[in-house]
Every structure is written in C-alpha cells, then in structure tokens.
N, C-alpha and C positions, 0 to 999 in steps of 0.2 A: 426264576424271579424271587428274591428274598423279601421284596416289599409286599408280597402278597398277604402275608399274615397281617401286617400292619394295616393294610388296605381293609381288611376283612373286619377288624376291630373298629376302625373307622368307619365303615359302612354301617356297623351295629350302631355306633354313637348317633352317626346322622339319622338313622331311621328312627331311633328313640327319640330324638329331639324333634324330629318332623311330626312323629306320632303324638308327643306332648303339644305341640303347637296346634295341630288338629283338633285335638280334644279341647285345649282352651279356647279355640275359636268356636267350637261347637257349643260349648258352655256360654261363651259370651253372647251366642246367638238367642240361646234359651232364655237369658235373662232380659 
C-alpha cells in the first residue's frame, strides 16, 4: 500500500491539530 506514508504524515498533522485544540480549550477553561 503506497498510501501508507501519506496516511502517516496526515495522522501526524491530525494529532498535532487535535493537541493544539485540546491545549486551546484547556487555556480557555483556565481563563
């Protein structure tokens, strides 16, 4: 499956964006 590498980089992007969203939500709760 050649799409595996593309999927891997996409997963990293999704994990990064979801982590940023979590951090933003946590900061909003603190304020």
